[in-house]
C-alpha positions as CSV (number, residue, x, y, z in Angstrom):
1,M,11.3,24.8,15.4
2,T,11.4,21.2,14.0
3,P,9.3,18.9,16.1
4,S,10.7,15.5,17.1
5,L,7.7,13.6,15.8
6,S,5.0,14.1,13.3
7,F,1.7,12.1,13.2
8,V,0.2,11.7,9.7
9,I,-3.4,10.4,9.4
10,P,-5.1,9.9,6.1
11,L,-8.8,10.5,6.5
12,Y,-11.7,8.9,4.6
13,Y,-15.2,9.2,6.0
14,S,-13.7,9.7,9.5
15,A,-16.3,11.9,11.2
16,E,-17.1,9.3,13.9
17,T,-13.5,8.6,14.9
18,I,-11.2,11.6,14.2
19,T,-12.1,13.8,17.2
20,P,-11.2,11.4,20.0
21,L,-8.1,10.3,18.1
22,V,-6.8,13.8,17.7
23,K,-7.5,14.6,21.4
24,E,-5.5,11.6,22.4
25,I,-2.6,12.6,20.3
26,E,-2.7,16.2,21.7
27,G,-2.5,14.8,25.2
28,L,0.8,12.9,24.5
29,V,4.0,14.2,26.1
30,I,6.8,14.0,23.5
31,E,10.3,15.3,24.2
32,G,11.0,17.9,21.6
33,G,7.4,18.4,20.7
34,H,5.0,16.8,18.2
35,E,2.7,17.9,15.4
36,L,-0.2,16.4,13.5
37,V,-1.0,16.3,9.8
38,L,-4.5,15.4,8.8
39,V,-5.1,14.5,5.1
40,N,-8.8,14.4,4.1
41,D,-8.9,12.1,1.0
42,G,-12.1,13.2,-0.6
43,S,-14.5,12.4,2.3
44,R,-18.0,13.8,1.7
45,D,-19.3,13.5,5.2
46,A,-18.6,15.9,8.1
47,T,-14.9,15.0,8.3
48,A,-13.6,18.3,6.9
49,G,-15.9,20.4,9.1
50,L,-14.7,18.5,12.2
51,C,-11.1,18.9,11.3
52,R,-11.6,22.7,11.0
53,E,-13.1,22.7,14.5
54,L,-10.1,20.8,15.8
55,L,-7.9,23.4,14.2
56,R,-9.6,26.2,16.2
57,D,-9.1,24.3,19.5
58,A,-5.7,22.9,18.7
59,R,-3.2,22.4,21.6
60,I,-0.4,21.3,19.2
61,P,0.5,22.4,15.7
62,I,-2.0,20.8,13.3
63,T,-2.0,20.9,9.5
64,F,-5.2,20.1,7.7
65,V,-4.8,19.1,4.0
66,N,-7.9,18.7,1.9
67,H,-7.7,16.6,-1.3
68,A,-9.9,17.6,-4.2
69,R,-11.2,14.0,-4.5
70,N,-10.4,10.5,-3.3
71,F,-7.0,9.3,-4.5
72,G,-6.3,6.4,-2.1
73,E,-4.6,5.8,1.2
74,H,-1.0,5.6,0.0
75,N,-1.4,8.8,-2.1
76,A,-2.8,10.5,1.0
77,V,0.1,9.3,3.2
78,L,2.6,10.7,0.7
79,T,0.7,14.1,0.8
80,G,1.1,14.0,4.6
81,Y,4.8,13.2,4.3
82,R,5.2,16.4,2.2
83,H,3.6,18.6,4.8
84,A,5.2,16.9,7.9
85,R,8.2,18.7,9.5
86,G,9.2,16.2,12.2
87,A,12.5,14.4,12.5
88,Y,10.5,11.2,12.5
89,I,7.0,10.6,11.0
90,V,4.5,8.0,12.1
91,N,1.4,7.4,9.9
92,L,-1.5,5.6,11.5
93,D,-5.1,4.8,10.5
94,D,-8.0,7.1,11.2
95,D,-10.2,4.4,12.9
96,G,-8.4,4.3,16.3
97,Q,-7.0,0.8,15.8
98,N,-3.4,2.1,16.0
99,P,-3.2,3.6,19.5
100,P,-1.0,6.8,19.6
101,A,0.9,5.4,22.6
102,E,2.1,2.6,20.4
103,A,3.1,5.1,17.8
104,V,5.4,6.7,20.4
105,R,6.9,3.2,21.0
106,L,7.7,2.9,17.3
107,W,9.4,6.3,17.4
108,S,11.4,5.5,20.5
109,H,12.6,2.2,19.0
110,A,13.7,3.9,15.8
111,K,15.7,6.5,17.7
112,A,17.2,4.0,20.1
113,E,18.3,1.5,17.4
114,G,19.2,4.1,14.8
115,L,16.7,2.7,12.3
116,D,15.3,4.5,9.2
117,V,12.0,2.6,9.5
118,V,10.2,0.7,12.2
119,Y,7.0,-1.3,11.4
120,G,4.3,-2.3,13.9
121,H,3.8,-6.0,14.0
122,Y,0.5,-7.2,15.5
123,A,0.3,-10.2,17.8
124,H,-3.4,-10.2,17.2
125,K,-5.3,-8.2,14.6
126,E,-8.8,-6.9,15.1
127,H,-9.6,-6.6,11.4
128,S,-12.3,-8.6,9.6
129,V,-11.5,-12.0,8.2
130,F,-11.5,-10.5,4.7
131,R,-9.0,-7.7,5.6
132,N,-6.7,-10.1,7.5
133,F,-6.7,-12.4,4.4
134,G,-5.9,-9.5,2.2
135,S,-3.0,-8.4,4.4
136,W,-1.7,-12.0,4.5
137,V,-1.8,-12.2,0.6
138,T,-0.1,-8.8,0.3
139,N,2.8,-9.9,2.6
140,R,3.3,-13.2,0.8
141,M,3.4,-11.3,-2.5
142,T,5.9,-8.8,-1.2
143,D,8.1,-11.7,0.0
144,W,8.4,-12.7,-3.6
145,V,8.6,-9.4,-5.5
146,L,10.2,-6.9,-3.2
147,D,13.7,-6.7,-1.8
148,K,12.9,-7.3,1.8
149,P,13.8,-9.9,4.4
150,K,11.7,-13.0,3.8
151,G,8.8,-13.2,6.2
152,F,9.2,-9.6,7.4
153,Y,5.8,-8.2,8.1
154,L,4.9,-4.9,6.3
155,S,2.0,-3.0,8.0
156,S,0.4,0.4,7.4
157,F,1.5,1.4,10.9
158,R,5.1,2.6,10.5
159,C,7.5,5.2,11.7
160,V,10.0,6.6,9.1
161,S,12.8,9.1,9.4
162,A,12.5,12.5,7.8
163,F,15.2,11.4,5.3
164,V,13.2,8.4,4.2
165,A,10.0,10.4,4.0
166,K,11.6,13.0,1.8
167,E,13.0,10.5,-0.6
168,V,9.7,8.5,-0.8
169,A,7.6,11.7,-1.2
170,A,9.7,12.7,-4.2
171,H,7.9,9.9,-6.1
172,E,5.3,11.4,-8.5
173,G,3.7,8.3,-10.1
174,P,-0.1,7.9,-9.9
175,Y,0.1,4.4,-8.3
176,P,2.3,4.6,-5.3
177,Y,3.0,1.7,-3.0
178,I,4.7,3.1,0.1
179,D,6.4,0.0,1.3
180,G,7.9,-0.6,-2.2
181,L,9.2,3.0,-2.2
182,I,10.6,2.7,1.3
183,L,12.5,-0.5,0.4
184,Q,14.0,1.2,-2.7
185,V,15.5,3.8,-0.3
186,T,16.7,1.8,2.7
187,Q,17.0,-1.6,4.2
188,N,17.8,-0.2,7.6
189,I,14.4,-1.4,9.0
190,G,13.0,-3.1,12.0
191,A,9.8,-4.1,13.7
192,I,8.3,-4.3,17.1
193,E,5.1,-6.0,18.4
194,V,2.3,-3.5,19.0
195,H,-1.2,-3.6,20.3
196,H,-4.0,-3.5,17.7
197,A,-7.3,-2.1,19.1
198,G,-10.8,-2.7,17.9
199,R,-12.3,-0.3,15.4
200,A,-13.9,2.6,17.2
201,A,-16.7,3.1,14.7
202,G,-17.7,2.5,11.1
203,Q,-16.4,-0.1,8.6
204,S,-13.1,-0.6,6.8
205,G,-12.8,1.2,3.5
206,Y,-10.7,-1.7,2.1
207,T,-12.9,-3.3,-0.6
208,L,-11.9,-6.1,-2.9
209,R,-11.3,-3.5,-5.6
210,R,-8.9,-1.5,-3.4
211,L,-7.0,-4.7,-2.5
212,L,-6.7,-5.7,-6.2
213,R,-5.4,-2.2,-7.0
214,L,-2.8,-2.5,-4.2
215,W,-1.7,-5.9,-5.4
216,L,-1.3,-4.6,-8.9
217,S,0.7,-1.7,-7.7
218,T,2.9,-4.1,-5.7
219,F,3.5,-6.3,-8.8
220,V,3.5,-3.9,-11.7
221,N,5.1,-0.8,-10.3
222,F,8.0,-2.3,-8.3
223,S,8.9,-5.5,-10.1
224,V,9.3,-7.0,-13.5
225,M,8.7,-10.5,-12.1
226,P,5.2,-10.8,-13.7
227,L,6.8,-10.2,-17.2
228,R,9.4,-12.9,-16.4
229,L,6.7,-15.2,-15.3
230,A,4.8,-14.5,-18.5
231,T,7.9,-15.4,-20.5
232,L,8.4,-18.6,-18.5
233,L,4.7,-19.5,-18.9
234,G,5.1,-19.0,-22.7
235,L,8.2,-21.2,-22.8
236,V,6.5,-23.9,-20.7
237,M,3.4,-24.0,-22.8
238,G,5.5,-24.0,-26.0
239,A,7.4,-27.0,-24.7
240,V,4.2,-28.7,-23.8
241,G,2.8,-28.0,-27.2
242,L,5.9,-29.4,-28.9
243,A,5.7,-32.5,-26.7
244,G,2.1,-32.9,-27.6
245,L,2.8,-32.7,-31.3
246,G,5.5,-35.3,-30.9
247,I,3.1,-37.7,-29.2
248,V,0.4,-37.1,-31.8
249,F,2.9,-37.7,-34.7
250,F,4.1,-40.9,-33.0
251,L,0.5,-42.2,-32.6
252,W,-0.3,-41.3,-36.2
253,A,2.9,-42.9,-37.5
254,T,2.2,-46.2,-35.6
255,N,-1.5,-46.1,-36.4
256,R,-2.4,-46.2,-32.7
257,G,-4.6,-44.2,-30.3
258,P,-8.2,-43.0,-30.7
259,D,-9.5,-40.5,-33.2
260,Y,-8.8,-36.9,-32.2
261,G,-11.6,-34.6,-33.2
262,W,-13.1,-31.1,-32.7
263,G,-13.3,-31.2,-28.9
264,S,-9.7,-31.9,-28.2
265,L,-8.7,-29.3,-30.8
266,M,-10.9,-26.6,-29.3
267,G,-9.7,-27.4,-25.8
268,A,-6.1,-27.0,-26.8
269,L,-6.9,-23.7,-28.6
270,L,-8.7,-22.3,-25.6
271,V,-5.7,-23.2,-23.3
272,F,-3.2,-21.5,-25.5
273,S,-5.4,-18.6,-26.5
274,G,-6.2,-18.0,-22.8
275,A,-2.5,-18.0,-21.9
276,Q,-1.8,-15.5,-24.7
277,L,-4.5,-13.2,-23.6
278,V,-3.2,-13.3,-20.0
279,M,0.2,-12.3,-21.2
280,L,-1.1,-9.6,-23.4
281,G,-3.2,-8.2,-20.6
282,L,-0.2,-8.1,-18.3
283,I,1.9,-6.3,-20.9
284,G,-1.0,-3.9,-21.5
285,E,-1.2,-3.2,-17.7
286,Y,2.5,-2.2,-17.8
287,L,2.0,0.0,-20.9
288,G,-1.2,1.6,-19.6
289,R,0.5,2.6,-16.3
290,M,3.5,3.9,-18.3
291,F,1.1,5.9,-20.4
292,L,-0.6,7.5,-17.4
293,T,2.7,8.2,-15.8
294,V,4.2,9.9,-18.9
295,N,1.0,11.9,-19.2
296,R,1.4,13.0,-15.6
297,R,-1.8,11.7,-14.2
298,P,-1.8,13.4,-10.8
299,Q,-0.9,11.3,-7.7
300,S,-3.0,13.7,-5.7
301,V,-4.5,17.2,-6.0
302,V,-4.5,19.4,-2.9
303,R,-7.5,21.7,-2.7
304,S,-6.5,23.6,0.4
305,V,-4.0,23.6,3.3
306,E,-4.9,25.0,6.7
307,R,-2.7,25.3,9.8
308,A,-3.2,25.9,13.5
309,G,-0.7,26.4,16.3
């Protein structure tokens, strides 16, 4: 029997938070039934052991997927999509900041409005200043490079239809960005305001390195805008250089202006050389990701799948 709703939770060092979250989800009353998919993304604490205990005591169908190593949140969510059977799928964080009751509201709104995707929009976020800043930058970037309504808030708390989940999960690239994949499939999306709870325990796993990786995936994997910007930058700098040469020639021809020496020459070289290196690095990032994709770098590796109920 196909459940009405699947909950997908990527886990990373979640031993302190996963048990009460699962118990809360088990206690929900969902018309048509619900299931839970837990994806352990390389945690080395007691997360896997606790998940197996939860399987033994499960009151709803639970699938536990164990990654062979850490691949990242978006990769783990895609793994969860592949194992979910529900007509709709909600993915939420493992830290208790996305209340399951709010997930049910996302699902109800998607059904009532006939939407493919519904995002949770937070009136007030309980994240750290660093995490909030990272989310703000990510949303400003996606306004620019993704085909979405300007100002539309993309969050990691989302409900998608089985159709969208299937299409998104077909992506095999090693650097997925779920919102970019979703917007390639559908624009039948909406959002509702949801409550954001304080973190139950532990610290956020989003480091500067992870945020930079996410930003690169947003830019490089789902847009050619950076290459166009590099071309524009090259044209602008070339025009500035030609204008500068014209000014220097005019001053030389009219025997005016100060002597121009080594300092100004090296300054100009550094500016133009820096711009060239930035553009080469950008092109190299595209080629490197193409190389890894062509050589089928795994998006994720599943060590084991266990089910209960």
